[in-house]
N, C-alpha and C positions, 0 to 999 in steps of 0.2 A: 570426486568426493570430497573434493577440501570447502564447496561451498554450502556441500549437506552441515559437514562441523562448525563451520563459523556459522550459519540460522542457528544451527543447533545450542552457542552458546548462546547467541539472542539472546536465543527463549530465555535459554536459563538462566540470564542473566537479568533480563525481565522479571519471569516468575521465582526467584527468591528475592529480587526488591517485597514486589508485590505481596510476599509471605512475611515481611517483615510488617508489613502493616498492619499484616490480618489481626483479626480476635485472638485473645491468651486459646493457647491450644490445651486438652484435653493433657492429665498428669501421664497417660498411655501412651500419648503420642509423642516421638520420637523430635527433640529440638530441629530448631535451625535450623540450617548450615548455613555459615556464615562465610562468604564473597569474598575475594580476594579484594579490596581497594588496590585497585590497578586502572595508573592511566590510558593503559594499552585500548582501552574497550569502550565506546563511545556511544553514546545515549542515540538508538532508536531517532531515526527525524524526517520529516515530511516536505519532500520536493513538487508543488504543484506545477503542471504542469504548463502552458500559453494557454486561455482556452478558444476554441475552436468550433469556430460559427457550419451549425448545421442547417445547409439550407432550407427551399420551403423541397415536401415536394410536387410534383406535376401531374398529378390528381390520378397516375399509370404506376409509377415506380417515385419511393423513399427517396427526398435528399438523405445522402450518405456525410462521414462525418470521421475520422482516428484522430486520435489524441495520443501525444506519449509524455514521459517524462522522467528524466533520462534525472540516473545516480552523480554525484560528482566524480570528478577522478578518484583514486587510491579509495570509496569507500564502492560496499557491495548493495546488493537489492535484498531486503530481504520480506516482503514483499511489495501492498499497492491497492490500484480502484480508479473508480471512474466514481464520476458525477454525472447525468442529463438532468439539462434545466428545462425546462417549457420553457416555451417565448407566450403561452398566454395558459386559460384553465381551463385549458385542454394537455392535461398531462400525460393522456393516454396517448394521444398518439405521436411521442416522443423518446425513444426506450433507445436506453444500453445491452444489446448484444453480448457481445464480450468484454474480458478485462481479463488481462494475463504478463504477463512476466515476458518477455522475448529478449533476443543473442544483445551483447553490449552491456546488463545494469540498468537495462530499461523497463519498466513497467507502459501495455500498448492497451488499449481502450478503439470499440468502434460503436458506434446510436447508429441511428433515423430518426427518422422524422417526417411522416406522411402529411403534415396540417401544412397547407397548399398557398398559406398568410404569413404566417410567424416562421421563423429562421427561431434557432434550436439553438445550444452551444453542447459539449465535452466538454471536460478536461481528466485530463488523467494524472491518480495521488502517485507513486516511488515513495515508500517508505525506504528507509535506507541509513547506514553502520558504517562506520569508521574502525577497523576489529585486527590486530598488529599479531594478537596469537590466541592461539585456544589455550579454555582451565580445564583440567581437569581435577574435577572435586571428590573426592579423599575416598 
């Protein structure tokens, strides 16, 4: 339950910041709420995991590889993603099959390569933030 509150707090902070930069609101719209200026909430940042080679396929089975990106100690995972890069111009031979959070504040990704000549790469990304307390807006 605590993790859900933390993610919601970060989303509120991000939305509140984005709302402040938007165009003027119509006169009948409620004024945006000011968020507290509190250094205990950090700005989410992207942590890149190492780039992992996806080996070539052997004609029958594709080459496979997994990649992981981890949040630094004391930070929470708020999201993530992954990227598969083709080893040549035939990008349809390189696929991202799964990209998801796993235990320990980490993001995991799995990809395949059916090219029999060129290896590809896969890289996972974790979106992390340090949250000390959660604010409740009035």
